[in-house]
C-alpha positions in Angstrom: -47.9 22.2 -69.0 -47.5 19.4 -66.7 -44.2 20.4 -64.9 -42.6 22.6 -63.1 -39.0 22.7 -62.4 -37.4 23.7 -58.6 -35.4 26.1 -60.3 -38.4 27.6 -62.1 -40.2 27.6 -58.5 -37.1 29.1 -56.8 -37.4 31.7 -59.3 -41.0 32.2 -59.2 -40.7 32.6 -55.5 -38.1 35.3 -55.9 -39.7 37.3 -57.8 -42.9 37.2 -56.3 -41.4 37.1 -52.7 -42.9 34.7 -51.0 -41.0 32.5 -48.4 -41.4 29.1 -47.5 -43.2 30.3 -44.0 -45.7 32.7 -45.8 -46.7 30.0 -48.0 -46.9 27.3 -45.9 -49.5 29.9 -43.7 -51.3 31.2 -46.2 -52.1 27.7 -47.9 -52.3 25.7 -44.9 -48.8 23.5 -46.0 -46.4 22.0 -44.2 -42.7 23.9 -44.5 -41.5 20.5 -44.9 -43.7 20.5 -48.2 -42.8 23.6 -49.4 -39.1 22.8 -48.9 -39.8 19.7 -50.9 -41.4 21.0 -54.3 -38.5 24.0 -54.1 -36.3 20.8 -54.2 -38.2 18.9 -56.5 -40.2 20.9 -58.5 -44.1 18.9 -59.1 -45.7 17.3 -61.9 -49.2 17.0 -63.5 -51.6 19.3 -64.6 -53.6 20.5 -61.5 -50.5 20.7 -59.3 -48.8 22.6 -61.4 -52.0 25.2 -61.6 -52.0 25.2 -57.9 -48.2 25.8 -57.5 -48.6 28.8 -60.4 -51.3 29.8 -58.2 -49.7 29.9 -54.7 -46.6 31.4 -56.3 -48.4 33.6 -58.7 -51.9 34.4 -57.8 -52.9 33.4 -61.2 -52.9 29.7 -61.9 -52.8 30.4 -65.8 -49.3 32.6 -65.5 -46.8 30.2 -67.4 -43.4 30.6 -67.1 -42.0 29.4 -70.3 -37.7 29.9 -70.2 -37.3 28.3 -73.6 -40.2 30.1 -76.0 -39.5 33.6 -74.1 -37.6 36.0 -76.4 -34.7 37.6 -75.1 -35.1 40.1 -72.0 -34.1 43.6 -72.3 -32.5 45.2 -68.8 -34.9 46.2 -66.3 -38.0 44.4 -67.8 -39.7 40.8 -67.3 -41.9 39.0 -69.3 -45.0 37.2 -68.1 -46.4 34.8 -70.4 -50.1 34.0 -70.1 -52.6 31.2 -71.6 -55.0 33.2 -74.1 -53.3 36.5 -74.7 -51.3 35.7 -77.5 -48.9 38.2 -76.9 -46.2 39.4 -74.3 -46.5 41.8 -71.5 -43.6 43.7 -70.5 -43.5 45.5 -66.9 -40.9 48.0 -65.2 -39.5 46.7 -62.7 
């Protein structure tokens, strides 16, 4: 994956309860940079992996909305490279 859209980044921040200030402090980034990524997204394989690690704690996490199966209410699907299967976790 070479890009993360701004919408996906905001969704992952909400899902993983990450704040702009929290990310900036934990990863030694400026709040301005975190806001920029929230509005513009990121491009480039290494930037995407870095931001996936920042947002989820796992750089292998792949957020793919287009290929995800229909979601059941109260459940979320986590897609990981190398597993080939969906991992469903109750909210």
